[in-house]
KOLTOR-565376 format. One line per 10 residues: number of its first residue (from 0); for each residue x, y, z of N, C-alpha, C, O. Coordinates in Angstrom, 2 decimals. Each point is the difference from the previous one (the first is absolute). Last residue first. Layout:
<rs>
NUM = X/Y/Z/X/Y/Z/X/Y/Z/X/Y/Z  ...
</rs>
This chain:
<rs>
221 = 19.14/182.50/125.03/0.61/0.03/0.96/-0.53/-1.31/0.70/0.43/-0.34/1.10  -0.07/0.79/-6.15/-0.39/0.23/0.69/0.08/0.43/1.35/0.81/0.87/-0.31  0.99/-0.88/-5.65/-0.39/-1.11/1.25/-1.17/0.71/1.72/-0.87/0.83/-0.30  3.39/0.34/-4.48/0.71/0.83/1.48/-0.84/-0.98/0.88/0.22/-0.10/1.20  -1.58/0.00/-5.82/0.44/1.11/0.28/0.07/0.29/1.33/-0.58/0.92/0.57  -0.86/-5.05/-1.98/1.27/0.38/-0.09/0.39/0.92/-0.37/1.05/-0.04/-0.65  -4.35/-3.45/3.28/0.17/1.75/-0.61/1.22/0.29/0.07/0.75/0.12/0.98  -1.76/-4.44/-0.67/-1.36/0.11/0.32/0.32/1.94/-0.68/-0.54/0.61/-0.92  4.64/-2.46/1.35/-0.93/-1.19/-1.38/-1.27/0.44/0.29/-0.64/-0.15/-1.04  3.60/2.10/4.33/-0.07/-0.03/-1.53/-0.09/-0.26/-0.60/0.50/0.53/-0.99
211 = -1.04/-1.88/5.19/-0.75/0.55/-0.21/0.47/0.95/-1.32/-0.94/0.67/-0.43  3.48/-4.37/2.22/-1.14/-0.27/-0.67/-0.67/1.25/-0.64/-0.18/0.07/-1.22  3.34/0.06/5.13/0.34/-0.43/-1.64/-0.83/-0.11/-1.30/0.27/0.44/-1.12  -0.08/0.34/6.23/-1.22/0.79/-0.97/0.43/-0.40/-1.28/-0.61/0.25/-1.03  2.55/-1.60/5.73/0.91/1.14/-1.24/-1.01/0.48/-1.11/0.25/0.98/-0.71  -0.67/-2.14/6.15/-0.58/-0.57/-1.06/0.86/0.76/-0.94/0.41/1.13/0.25  1.75/-2.17/4.34/-0.97/1.23/-0.67/-0.48/-0.90/-1.30/0.56/-1.06/-0.31  0.11/-1.83/4.78/0.47/0.76/-0.85/-0.68/0.50/-1.28/-0.99/-0.45/-0.57  2.53/-1.50/5.89/-1.24/0.78/-0.22/0.60/0.11/-1.32/1.20/0.28/0.05  -0.37/-5.30/2.70/0.41/1.68/-0.84/-1.09/0.65/-0.32/-1.10/-0.50/-0.22
201 = 0.52/-4.05/1.59/0.48/0.61/0.95/0.74/2.04/-0.14/0.23/1.01/0.66  -2.46/-4.75/-3.92/1.13/-0.20/0.67/0.42/0.56/0.87/1.22/-0.12/0.07  -4.18/2.88/-2.42/0.27/-0.77/-0.78/1.36/-1.26/1.13/1.12/0.48/0.17  -4.75/4.67/-0.28/0.56/-0.85/0.55/0.45/-1.39/-0.61/-1.02/-0.44/-0.54  0.38/5.00/-2.23/0.02/-1.27/0.49/0.32/-0.47/0.86/1.22/-0.17/-0.05  -2.70/5.46/-2.17/1.05/-0.92/0.64/-0.73/-1.58/0.55/-1.09/-0.08/0.57  -1.86/4.50/-2.15/1.64/0.08/-0.70/1.06/-0.98/0.93/0.95/0.60/0.51  -6.46/-0.88/-2.84/0.96/0.17/1.27/1.69/0.23/-0.14/0.79/-0.46/-0.82  -4.44/3.40/-1.06/0.16/-1.49/0.13/0.95/-0.36/0.73/0.80/0.69/0.63  -1.51/3.87/-2.38/-1.01/-0.54/0.15/-0.78/-1.04/0.02/-1.17/-0.17/-0.32
191 = 4.86/3.64/2.69/-0.18/-0.57/-1.22/-1.43/-0.74/0.23/-0.67/-0.10/1.02  3.57/3.02/1.99/-1.52/0.25/-0.81/0.22/-0.55/-1.43/0.12/0.62/-1.05  2.64/-0.90/5.08/0.51/-0.18/-1.27/-0.82/0.66/-0.83/0.44/0.48/-1.04  -1.14/-1.37/5.32/0.57/1.41/0.08/0.69/-0.09/-1.54/0.77/0.90/-0.36  -3.99/-4.64/1.80/-0.05/1.39/-0.08/0.61/1.53/-0.27/-0.49/1.07/-0.36  1.29/-6.81/-0.70/0.39/1.13/0.58/-0.43/1.35/-0.45/0.41/0.67/-0.95  -1.57/-6.41/1.26/-0.31/0.87/-0.60/0.33/1.78/0.81/-0.68/0.49/0.90  1.75/-6.43/-1.61/0.31/1.31/1.30/-0.54/1.50/-1.22/0.58/0.31/-1.04  -1.31/-6.30/0.43/-0.05/1.26/-0.32/-0.02/1.43/0.56/-1.07/0.59/0.13  0.19/-5.62/0.59/1.31/0.25/-0.17/0.29/1.28/-0.08/0.96/0.40/0.67
181 = -4.87/-2.58/-0.91/0.03/0.46/1.51/1.57/0.34/0.10/0.50/0.38/1.07  -2.29/-1.53/-5.11/-0.65/1.49/-0.28/0.69/0.10/1.61/0.42/1.11/0.32  -0.22/-5.20/-2.50/1.32/0.26/-0.23/-0.45/1.58/1.07/0.90/0.39/0.74  -4.19/-3.19/-1.60/0.78/-1.24/0.44/1.13/0.59/0.74/0.50/-0.39/1.06  -3.11/2.04/-4.29/-0.96/0.20/0.94/0.88/-0.79/1.06/-0.62/-0.04/1.07  1.67/-0.24/-5.04/0.43/1.42/-0.33/-0.66/-0.13/1.81/0.76/0.63/0.73  -1.49/-4.10/-2.63/0.88/-0.03/0.00/0.61/1.16/0.60/1.04/-0.11/0.66  -5.00/-0.31/-2.16/-0.07/-1.42/1.15/1.28/1.00/0.47/-0.12/0.87/0.86  -0.70/0.83/-4.62/-0.31/0.76/0.64/-0.12/-0.98/1.75/-0.10/0.52/1.11  3.55/-1.30/-5.51/-1.26/0.02/0.21/-0.73/0.61/1.57/0.79/-0.02/0.94
171 = 3.54/2.22/-4.12/-0.54/-1.20/1.62/-0.98/-0.11/0.00/-0.67/1.03/0.15  3.31/0.19/-4.77/-1.11/0.27/0.88/-0.34/-0.84/0.88/-0.50/-1.11/-0.18  5.16/2.90/-2.89/-1.07/-0.88/0.81/-1.01/0.32/0.55/0.05/1.03/0.66  3.81/0.92/-4.77/-0.81/0.46/1.44/-1.69/-1.40/-0.05/-0.97/-0.28/-0.71  4.65/0.51/-3.01/0.80/0.65/0.75/-0.76/0.11/1.92/0.56/0.09/1.09  -1.44/-2.07/-6.18/-0.11/1.52/0.49/0.50/0.44/1.20/-0.06/1.20/0.27  0.97/-5.48/-2.25/-1.14/0.18/-0.05/-1.01/1.64/0.45/-1.17/0.26/0.28  5.93/-1.88/-0.40/-0.68/0.01/-1.90/-1.57/-0.32/0.44/-0.79/-0.35/-0.88  4.34/2.00/3.93/-0.83/1.05/-0.47/-0.96/-0.61/-1.46/-0.69/0.56/-0.84  0.27/-2.91/6.00/0.89/0.13/-1.57/-0.25/1.17/-0.62/-1.08/0.59/0.09
161 = -0.72/0.74/4.70/0.61/-1.93/-0.69/0.70/0.37/-1.49/0.49/1.03/-0.46  -2.03/1.37/5.52/-0.19/0.24/-0.83/0.62/-1.58/-0.41/0.39/-0.99/0.62  -4.35/3.16/1.65/1.41/-0.50/0.45/0.07/-0.27/-1.69/-0.83/-0.10/-0.91  -3.41/2.66/3.97/0.41/-0.09/-1.64/1.21/-0.46/0.74/0.22/0.40/1.14  -5.18/0.86/0.43/1.23/-0.20/0.48/0.65/-0.71/-1.32/-0.61/-0.55/-0.92  -3.72/3.58/1.42/-0.26/-1.18/-0.28/2.08/0.34/0.18/0.56/1.08/-0.22  -4.13/2.05/0.80/0.47/-0.48/1.14/0.56/-1.31/-0.28/-0.11/-0.81/0.92  -1.14/4.81/-4.28/-0.58/-1.49/0.32/0.42/-0.54/0.99/0.14/-1.11/-0.53  1.62/5.18/-0.28/-0.94/-0.28/-0.49/-0.93/-0.97/0.35/-1.01/0.20/0.67  5.20/0.11/0.75/-0.36/0.73/0.97/-1.73/0.24/-0.47/-0.90/0.15/0.83
151 = 4.66/-4.25/-1.43/0.07/1.17/-0.89/-1.87/0.38/0.71/-0.95/-0.78/0.16  5.27/-1.81/2.49/-1.57/-0.04/-0.27/-0.50/1.24/-0.81/0.00/1.10/0.55  4.65/-4.82/-0.01/-0.85/2.27/-0.56/-1.65/-0.57/-0.14/-0.69/-0.70/-0.74  5.96/-2.06/2.65/-0.83/-0.08/-0.24/-1.06/1.46/-0.51/0.32/1.17/0.19  4.45/-2.62/1.14/-0.27/0.40/-1.52/-1.49/0.02/-0.02/-0.40/0.41/-1.09  2.28/-1.52/4.66/0.67/1.12/-0.23/-0.49/0.42/-1.32/-0.03/1.16/-0.43  -0.30/-5.92/1.42/-0.88/0.87/1.06/0.38/1.88/-0.54/-0.99/0.53/-0.52  2.34/-5.69/-2.15/0.35/1.68/0.76/-0.56/1.12/0.45/0.12/1.14/-0.46  0.12/-6.98/-1.53/-0.61/1.27/1.04/0.67/1.25/0.29/0.64/0.18/1.04  0.46/-4.27/-5.21/-0.07/1.15/1.00/-0.48/0.42/0.85/0.28/1.18/-0.20
141 = -2.34/-4.28/-3.17/0.69/1.17/0.05/0.55/0.11/1.19/-0.76/-0.12/0.95  -2.11/-4.25/-3.94/-0.06/1.21/1.12/1.48/0.98/-0.16/0.79/-0.24/-0.92  -3.81/-4.08/-1.28/0.25/1.43/-0.54/0.19/0.81/1.82/-0.81/0.44/0.82  1.26/-5.11/-0.45/0.03/-0.11/-1.38/0.27/1.77/-0.69/0.98/0.39/-0.65  -2.69/-1.74/5.62/1.62/0.39/-0.17/0.73/-0.13/-1.96/1.11/0.39/-0.36  -6.27/0.08/0.80/0.66/-0.22/0.64/1.45/0.21/0.52/0.43/1.13/-0.20  -4.43/0.29/-2.75/1.04/-1.12/-0.76/1.01/-0.67/1.07/0.86/-0.79/-0.39  -5.03/4.07/-0.72/0.09/-1.49/0.93/0.96/-1.43/-0.83/-0.05/-1.09/-0.58  -0.05/6.85/0.44/-0.49/-0.83/-0.76/-0.32/-1.78/-0.05/-0.03/-0.71/-1.00  4.40/2.68/4.35/-1.01/1.25/-1.32/-0.70/-1.45/-0.79/0.48/-1.12/-0.20
131 = 2.59/1.61/4.98/-0.26/-0.14/-0.98/-1.24/0.32/-1.12/-0.91/0.82/0.12  5.10/0.93/3.06/-1.27/-0.22/0.04/-0.29/-0.60/-1.35/0.54/0.32/-1.06  3.24/-0.43/5.46/0.02/0.01/-1.44/-1.44/0.44/-0.16/-0.66/0.00/1.04  4.31/0.03/3.04/-1.41/-0.08/-0.26/0.74/0.11/-1.49/1.13/0.30/-0.40  3.03/-2.07/2.14/-0.82/1.12/0.37/-1.45/-0.46/-0.75/-0.12/-0.99/-0.73  3.06/-2.35/1.57/0.95/0.76/-0.57/-0.57/2.05/-0.29/0.62/0.97/-0.44  -2.02/-5.38/2.81/0.85/0.26/0.76/0.78/1.31/-0.72/0.83/0.74/0.52  -6.19/-0.21/-1.36/0.94/-1.14/0.11/1.39/0.36/0.47/0.23/1.18/0.24  -6.14/0.34/-0.92/1.05/-0.21/0.79/1.29/-1.11/-0.59/-0.24/-1.18/-0.28  -3.81/3.66/-2.69/0.20/-1.60/0.35/1.75/0.42/0.69/1.03/0.20/-0.65
121 = -6.50/2.17/-0.48/1.43/0.04/0.02/0.48/-1.03/0.69/-0.58/-0.64/0.87  -3.30/1.74/-4.43/0.81/-0.38/1.06/1.46/0.13/0.36/1.04/-0.01/-0.66  -3.81/1.64/-3.06/-1.17/-0.38/0.47/0.70/-0.73/1.22/-0.96/-0.53/0.57  1.78/4.66/-4.71/1.20/-0.99/0.43/-1.77/-1.00/1.16/-1.13/0.43/-0.18  1.66/1.27/-4.97/-1.41/-0.03/1.23/0.90/-0.48/1.27/0.24/-1.21/0.03  0.93/2.41/-5.68/0.54/-0.63/1.35/-1.27/0.55/1.22/-0.73/1.00/-0.03  -0.07/1.65/-4.16/0.04/-1.72/-0.26/0.35/-1.15/1.10/-0.67/-1.02/0.11  -2.08/5.87/0.74/1.23/-0.70/-0.31/0.45/-1.31/0.02/-0.10/-0.88/0.86  -4.75/2.86/-1.02/1.13/0.85/-0.16/1.60/-0.06/-0.06/0.65/0.75/-0.73  -4.80/-3.49/-0.44/-0.47/0.46/0.40/0.93/1.68/0.27/-0.34/1.08/-0.49
111 = 1.64/-3.88/-3.35/-0.05/-0.54/1.37/-0.74/1.41/0.49/0.17/1.07/-0.58  1.60/-4.53/-4.54/-0.41/1.59/0.84/-0.03/-0.12/1.54/0.43/-1.04/0.50  2.08/-2.59/-4.54/-0.87/0.39/0.88/-0.12/1.69/0.77/0.88/0.77/0.37  0.47/-5.07/-4.31/-0.05/1.44/-0.04/-1.00/-0.16/1.66/-0.95/-0.72/0.30  4.07/-2.85/-3.27/-1.24/0.03/0.94/0.24/1.31/0.59/1.05/0.24/0.60  0.53/-3.15/-5.00/0.00/1.21/0.72/-1.01/-0.01/0.77/-1.14/-0.27/-0.36  4.42/-3.80/-1.93/-1.04/0.23/0.75/0.13/1.48/0.42/1.02/0.36/0.57  2.46/-2.71/-3.01/-1.23/0.19/-0.64/-1.21/0.44/0.78/-0.95/0.38/-0.69  4.61/-1.20/4.26/0.28/0.00/-2.27/-0.68/0.70/-0.34/-0.09/1.13/0.48  -0.74/-0.08/3.77/0.21/-1.38/0.10/-0.24/-0.34/-1.60/-0.98/-0.15/-0.73
101 = 0.18/5.13/3.34/0.45/-0.91/-1.02/0.29/-1.06/0.29/0.39/0.10/1.17  -3.31/4.49/0.55/1.01/-1.51/0.67/-0.15/-1.23/-1.06/-0.94/-0.77/-0.22  0.12/7.28/1.12/-0.37/-1.73/-0.71/1.38/-0.95/0.03/1.22/0.14/-0.07  -4.73/5.21/1.19/1.18/-1.04/0.08/-0.29/-1.44/-0.08/-0.98/-0.72/0.18  -2.16/4.82/-1.49/1.65/0.49/0.51/0.50/-1.06/0.72/0.58/0.53/0.95  -5.04/-0.43/-3.30/0.42/-0.51/0.44/1.90/0.30/0.56/0.92/-0.81/0.09  -4.60/3.58/-2.13/-0.25/-0.60/0.92/0.90/-1.36/0.23/-0.73/-0.54/0.83  2.42/3.34/-3.49/-0.17/0.81/0.64/-1.18/-0.52/0.81/-0.20/0.81/0.90  2.93/-3.33/-4.03/1.05/0.61/0.70/-1.19/1.02/1.51/0.35/0.06/1.18  -1.14/-3.42/-4.93/-0.51/0.01/0.88/0.59/0.93/1.17/-0.33/-0.06/1.19
91 = 3.68/-1.40/-4.82/-1.66/-0.37/0.06/-0.59/-0.10/1.24/0.40/-0.82/0.82  4.33/1.79/-1.95/-0.46/0.98/-0.79/-1.93/-0.38/-0.24/-0.84/0.56/-0.70  4.82/-1.63/3.89/-0.41/-0.92/-1.22/-0.60/0.56/-1.00/0.16/-0.54/-1.09  1.65/1.39/5.82/0.14/0.61/-1.30/0.16/-0.50/-0.82/1.09/-0.05/-0.56  -2.43/-0.09/5.89/-0.78/0.09/-1.15/0.45/0.89/-1.31/-0.50/1.06/-0.38  2.83/-2.41/5.49/-0.64/1.05/-0.99/-0.30/-0.99/-1.30/0.75/-0.87/-0.45  -0.48/-3.02/4.19/1.07/1.61/-1.17/-1.14/0.63/0.09/-1.14/-0.38/0.25  1.93/-4.75/1.88/-0.79/0.53/-0.57/0.58/1.71/-0.23/1.18/0.22/0.23  -0.17/-5.27/1.36/0.56/0.91/-1.62/-0.47/1.24/-0.14/0.35/0.60/-1.01  -0.91/-2.86/5.25/1.43/0.15/-0.29/0.59/0.53/-1.31/1.05/0.56/-0.32
81 = -6.32/-1.94/1.91/0.70/1.30/0.11/1.50/0.81/-0.10/0.25/1.20/-0.05  -2.50/-5.92/-1.61/-0.69/1.28/-0.77/0.87/1.44/0.90/0.60/0.89/-0.60  0.67/-5.09/2.67/0.29/0.45/-1.60/-0.38/0.52/-0.57/0.74/0.36/-0.92  -1.71/-0.85/5.58/0.98/0.16/-0.41/0.36/0.70/-0.97/0.39/1.16/-0.11  -4.75/-2.71/0.36/0.66/0.98/0.46/1.06/0.87/-0.13/0.07/1.13/-0.47  -1.31/-5.53/-0.41/-0.15/0.46/-1.07/0.23/1.32/0.62/0.96/0.54/-0.55  -0.27/-3.38/3.76/1.23/-0.28/-1.29/-0.55/1.30/-1.06/0.80/0.85/-0.39  -3.42/-1.53/4.37/0.31/0.67/0.12/1.47/0.59/-0.69/0.66/1.03/0.15  -5.94/-1.58/-0.68/1.47/-1.32/0.09/1.13/1.03/0.18/0.02/1.08/-0.59  -4.57/0.63/0.00/0.13/-0.04/1.60/1.46/-0.94/-0.43/0.73/-0.15/0.98
71 = -4.48/3.40/-3.45/0.95/-0.89/-0.34/0.93/0.10/1.19/0.43/1.04/0.50  -6.03/0.54/-0.73/1.85/-0.01/-0.49/0.66/-0.73/0.40/-0.37/-0.76/0.90  -4.45/0.36/-0.14/0.17/0.39/-1.09/1.53/0.27/-0.53/0.42/-0.24/-1.13  -1.91/-0.19/5.74/-0.32/-1.08/-1.00/0.09/0.05/-1.18/0.09/-1.14/-0.45  0.23/5.17/3.15/1.28/-1.44/0.19/-0.33/-1.23/-0.14/0.76/-0.85/0.46  -2.81/4.73/-3.61/0.06/0.15/1.75/1.16/-1.04/-0.22/0.68/-0.37/-0.96  -3.36/2.97/-3.24/1.49/-0.24/0.63/-0.08/-0.18/1.64/-0.10/0.97/0.76  -3.54/-1.46/-5.26/-0.17/-0.01/1.42/1.73/0.07/0.81/0.36/-1.03/0.57  -1.29/0.74/-5.82/-1.17/0.53/0.72/0.37/0.48/1.27/0.17/1.21/0.12  4.06/-2.15/-3.35/-0.48/-0.69/1.03/-1.26/0.76/0.58/0.30/0.83/0.86
61 = 2.91/0.22/-4.20/-0.68/-0.36/-0.08/-1.65/-0.18/0.34/-1.11/0.17/-0.48  6.16/0.25/1.50/-1.02/1.19/-0.52/-1.17/0.17/0.03/-0.61/0.92/0.54  3.66/-4.34/1.81/-0.31/0.21/-1.20/-0.94/1.10/0.00/-1.05/0.04/0.65  3.64/-0.52/3.95/-0.95/-0.38/-1.04/0.34/-0.13/-1.46/1.17/0.25/-0.27  1.04/0.58/5.30/0.23/0.23/-1.13/-0.91/-0.99/-0.03/-0.11/-0.95/0.77  1.37/3.77/3.80/-1.02/-1.11/-0.37/0.24/-0.03/-1.84/-0.01/1.18/-0.36  1.00/2.06/3.55/1.36/-0.73/-0.23/-0.58/-1.36/-0.44/0.69/-1.01/0.02  -3.48/5.18/1.67/0.81/-1.00/1.05/0.99/-1.08/-0.60/0.55/-0.81/0.74  -2.77/4.09/-3.08/1.18/0.51/0.39/-0.23/-0.54/1.47/0.32/0.65/0.99  -0.76/-2.73/-6.40/-0.66/0.81/1.36/0.69/0.35/0.88/1.18/-0.35/-0.06
51 = 0.04/-1.69/-4.81/0.12/0.04/0.94/-0.44/1.06/1.18/0.71/0.97/0.27  -1.49/-4.31/-5.62/-0.36/1.92/0.88/0.07/-0.70/1.30/-0.66/-0.98/0.34  2.08/-0.57/-5.84/-0.45/-0.17/1.52/-0.46/1.55/0.79/-0.09/1.21/-0.20  0.90/-4.38/-4.62/-0.46/1.11/0.45/0.18/-0.07/1.35/-0.32/-1.09/0.47  2.35/-1.60/-5.45/-0.98/-0.26/1.17/0.16/1.73/0.94/0.84/0.83/-0.32  0.62/-3.60/-5.12/-0.15/1.28/1.26/-0.70/-0.41/0.75/-0.90/-0.78/-0.33  4.57/-1.94/-3.47/-1.48/0.32/0.91/0.15/0.99/0.82/1.02/0.40/0.56  1.55/-2.46/-5.36/0.47/0.88/1.40/-1.93/-0.24/0.19/-0.95/-0.16/-0.77  2.77/-1.96/-3.05/0.37/-0.77/1.34/-0.13/1.07/1.08/0.48/-0.27/1.10  -1.60/2.48/-5.62/0.09/-1.34/0.26/0.96/-0.47/1.00/1.13/0.46/-0.13
41 = -4.03/4.03/0.49/0.99/-0.28/-0.64/0.38/-1.55/-0.20/-0.33/-0.55/1.05  -2.67/2.68/1.98/-0.68/1.09/-1.60/1.38/-0.59/-0.67/0.14/0.66/-1.03  -3.77/-3.11/4.59/1.77/-0.53/-0.34/0.75/1.00/-1.49/0.13/-0.43/-1.15  -3.79/-0.12/6.33/0.25/0.71/-1.68/1.03/-0.42/-0.47/1.02/-0.19/0.66  -2.29/-0.52/4.16/0.79/-0.88/-0.91/-0.29/0.05/-1.36/0.18/-0.96/-0.75  -3.66/4.21/2.64/0.84/-0.83/1.25/0.76/-1.40/-1.05/-0.69/-0.67/-0.77  -1.11/5.48/-1.02/-0.95/-1.36/-0.14/1.34/-0.93/1.21/1.19/0.03/-0.31  -1.56/5.11/-0.91/0.22/-0.63/0.11/-1.00/-1.21/0.02/-1.23/0.04/0.00  1.49/5.99/-0.29/-0.68/-0.95/-0.09/0.66/-1.52/-0.03/0.52/0.28/-1.08  0.42/4.46/1.57/0.56/-1.05/0.65/-0.68/-1.21/-0.17/0.25/-0.97/0.71
31 = -2.34/5.61/-1.90/1.03/-1.01/-0.97/0.92/-1.10/0.45/0.52/-0.68/-0.89  -5.17/1.28/2.83/0.48/0.31/-0.48/1.35/-0.28/-0.86/0.33/-1.09/-0.48  -3.55/-2.93/2.23/-0.28/1.29/0.04/1.48/1.37/0.26/0.84/-0.32/0.85  -1.73/-4.93/-0.94/-0.04/0.88/-1.17/-0.68/1.50/-0.04/-0.68/0.62/-0.82  3.18/-5.55/3.15/-0.30/1.50/0.08/-0.28/0.63/-0.79/0.96/0.40/-0.65  -1.70/-6.10/0.76/0.74/1.35/-0.08/-0.58/0.90/0.68/-1.12/-0.05/0.52  2.45/-4.81/0.77/-1.59/0.36/-0.65/0.66/1.86/-0.41/0.90/0.57/0.62  0.84/-5.21/2.27/0.64/0.65/-1.35/-0.83/0.47/-1.08/-0.16/-0.50/-1.11  -0.31/-1.66/5.86/-0.18/1.38/-0.06/0.91/0.43/-1.12/0.74/0.98/0.12  -1.27/-5.49/0.86/-1.19/0.42/0.40/0.10/1.54/-0.25/-1.09/0.49/-0.30
21 = 4.94/-2.25/0.47/-0.35/-0.52/-0.74/-1.80/0.03/-0.45/-0.43/-0.28/-1.12  3.04/1.21/4.64/1.03/0.79/-0.90/-0.83/0.03/-1.18/-0.11/1.00/-0.71  -0.77/-3.54/4.73/-0.47/1.46/-0.11/0.43/0.60/-0.91/-0.35/1.18/-0.01  1.56/-5.64/0.13/-0.91/-0.15/-0.36/-1.33/1.80/0.24/-1.11/0.29/-0.45  5.98/-0.82/1.23/-0.32/-0.35/-0.64/-1.60/0.11/-1.15/-0.29/0.51/-1.08  1.71/-0.45/5.49/0.72/1.25/-0.31/-0.49/0.02/-1.36/-0.67/0.98/-0.35  0.33/-4.99/2.58/-1.51/0.59/0.18/0.17/1.79/-0.55/-0.96/0.75/-0.19  4.63/-4.19/0.12/-1.04/-0.18/-1.13/-1.48/0.47/0.39/-1.05/-0.25/-0.60  6.34/0.48/2.02/-1.00/1.10/0.49/-1.20/-0.05/-1.65/-0.22/0.77/-0.93  5.04/-3.01/1.13/-0.74/-0.50/1.14/-1.00/1.20/0.69/0.10/0.35/1.17
11 = 3.34/0.29/-4.91/-1.39/-1.01/-1.03/0.00/-0.41/1.57/0.73/-0.99/-0.10  0.36/6.12/-0.36/0.60/-1.80/0.15/-1.60/-0.46/-0.19/-1.18/0.35/-0.07  1.12/4.04/-2.78/0.14/-0.81/1.15/0.54/-1.56/0.33/0.06/-1.00/-0.71  -1.46/5.49/-3.23/1.62/-0.48/0.97/-0.91/-0.55/1.16/-0.74/0.80/0.56  -2.96/-0.18/-3.52/0.74/0.82/0.21/1.21/-1.09/0.77/-0.17/-1.10/0.53  -3.10/-0.64/-5.11/-0.03/0.18/1.36/1.08/1.09/0.79/0.87/0.31/-0.82  -0.55/-2.70/-3.11/-1.76/0.41/-0.16/0.05/0.92/1.05/-0.42/1.13/-0.24  5.04/-2.26/-1.27/-1.16/-0.72/0.08/-1.19/0.95/0.02/-0.12/1.07/-0.58  5.44/-0.39/-0.17/-0.96/0.62/-0.41/-1.72/-0.79/-0.56/-0.62/0.01/-1.06  3.97/0.18/5.21/0.10/0.51/-1.17/-1.01/0.75/-0.81/-0.68/1.02/0.12
1 = 0.75/-3.91/4.48/-0.61/0.26/-0.52/0.65/-0.11/-1.30/0.02/-1.10/-0.56  2.28/-1.02/4.22/-0.92/1.86/-0.04/-0.10/-0.23/-1.90/0.79/-0.31/-0.90
</rs>
């Protein structure tokens, strides 16, 4: 891993990504959160800044054109980055970059379009289904709890629980949400603003709406 070098944490087998990083070490100098990619605020410490979009794609924050071509794709790097992700309590850039992934003396700050964890694929398995997030495949996956899916009524976006280390709520990518949508049941008798049950594994499961309080702390929504 890069440690205190002039490039972010990366597996040695990703030369294309290394070239991208070296090409993108330019300043972001607007507002109070100004930074320079690879800056060294103290001896042997390097800082890098990232962004994850609502599709779960990871970019250097100052990449001007953010699309599939410019996002990070190396599974080992993504697994390393996101497995170390936690809330940013470093005292640096906390307002603009609320999440932080540490690699030794390297600080990797992250901001996001919605949530830092974006579930992208459903992975069936003999021990139960799992949800994979942020391009990490099997290396980044959590047990799928269909009854815990939550459709936020204001945005219409779908969410699923994730680790409290990253806020406890993960966004379900729109393409995956579309795949899951036929499984939802809307019970008009309950006068609910969203689905009330989900059909999964041959069973009708009542949605717990346990995530509602994370969006509506004053009592949630029906």
